[in-house]
C-alpha positions as CSV (number, residue, x, y, z in Angstrom):
1,M,130.6,101.4,127.8
2,A,129.3,98.2,126.4
3,K,128.4,95.2,128.7
4,C,127.4,91.8,127.8
5,N,123.7,90.7,129.0
6,S,125.0,87.2,129.6
7,C,128.4,87.1,131.1
8,Q,128.3,90.7,132.3
9,Q,131.8,91.5,130.9
10,K,132.3,95.0,130.1
11,G,134.8,97.6,129.0
12,L,135.5,100.6,127.1
13,L,136.6,98.7,123.9
14,F,134.3,95.8,124.5
15,R,131.8,95.1,121.8
16,V,128.3,93.5,122.0
17,D,125.7,92.9,119.3
18,K,122.3,94.6,119.1
19,V,120.8,92.5,121.7
20,G,123.7,93.0,124.0
21,L,125.7,89.7,123.7
22,C,129.5,89.6,123.2
23,K,131.0,87.4,120.6
24,T,131.9,84.7,123.1
25,C,128.3,84.4,124.5
26,R,126.3,84.7,121.3
27,P,127.1,81.2,119.9
28,R,126.3,79.6,123.2
29,I,123.0,81.5,123.7
30,D,122.0,80.6,120.0
31,A,122.7,76.9,120.8
32,E,120.5,77.1,123.9
33,I,117.7,78.7,122.0
34,E,117.8,76.0,119.3
35,T,117.8,73.3,122.0
36,H,114.9,74.8,123.9
37,S,113.0,75.5,120.8
38,N,113.3,72.0,119.5
39,A,112.3,70.8,122.9
40,I,109.1,72.9,122.8
41,Y,108.2,71.7,119.2
42,E,108.7,68.0,120.3
43,D,106.7,68.4,123.5
44,M,103.9,70.0,121.6
45,H,103.6,66.9,119.4
46,V,103.8,64.5,122.4
47,F,101.0,66.5,124.3
48,E,98.9,66.4,121.1
49,R,99.3,62.6,120.7
50,A,99.2,61.6,124.4
51,Q,96.1,59.7,125.3
52,D,96.4,59.7,129.0
53,P,96.4,62.9,131.3
54,A,99.8,61.9,133.0
55,G,101.4,61.8,129.5
56,K,99.9,65.1,128.7
57,L,101.0,66.6,132.0
58,A,104.5,65.4,131.7
59,A,104.8,66.9,128.1
60,I,103.4,70.3,129.4
61,D,105.9,70.3,132.4
62,H,108.9,69.8,130.1
63,L,107.6,72.3,127.6
64,L,106.9,74.8,130.3
65,A,110.5,74.4,131.5
66,A,111.8,74.9,128.0
67,S,109.7,78.0,127.4
68,A,110.7,79.5,130.6
69,A,114.4,79.1,129.7
70,L,113.7,81.2,126.6
71,L,111.8,83.9,128.3
72,P,115.0,86.1,129.3
73,Y,116.3,85.9,125.6
74,E,112.9,87.4,124.4
75,E,113.2,90.1,127.0
76,W,116.5,91.0,125.3
77,G,114.8,91.4,122.0
78,M,115.9,88.0,120.7
79,Q,113.7,85.8,118.4
80,T,113.4,82.4,120.0
81,C,110.6,80.1,118.5
82,S,107.5,80.6,116.7
83,P,105.1,81.2,118.3
84,P,107.2,83.2,120.8
85,A,108.0,81.4,124.1
86,K,106.0,83.9,126.1
87,L,102.8,82.9,124.2
88,V,103.6,79.2,124.4
89,H,104.2,79.4,128.1
90,A,101.0,81.2,128.8
91,E,98.9,78.9,126.6
92,Y,100.3,75.7,127.9
93,T,100.0,77.0,131.6
94,G,96.4,77.2,130.9
95,F,96.3,73.7,129.4
96,R,98.1,72.5,132.6
97,D,95.5,74.2,134.8
98,E,92.7,72.5,133.0
99,L,94.4,69.1,133.3
100,T,95.0,69.5,137.0
101,R,91.6,70.7,137.7
102,G,90.2,67.8,135.9
103,G,88.5,69.7,133.1
């Protein structure tokens, strides 16, 4: 019996795609992935250009929130962004730790 990873709807004749999403949830999830991926790319640029630590920290915090939102989709086997959100999240968590330690 198929069950949607997102809405949890299931049934004997219910269909899901290869990552476990129904035809109702897939477009919404794809739109969320695009939104969060775009936010990550924009925040990477803001981080690179920011001169002050507060600006860098704000960009990192926004980027970490966007990458965290993508992690469940990667666990389902979906491609989110390039590099993958899991790697982005780990790298920018390290950058955040460096900034908050003052290094």
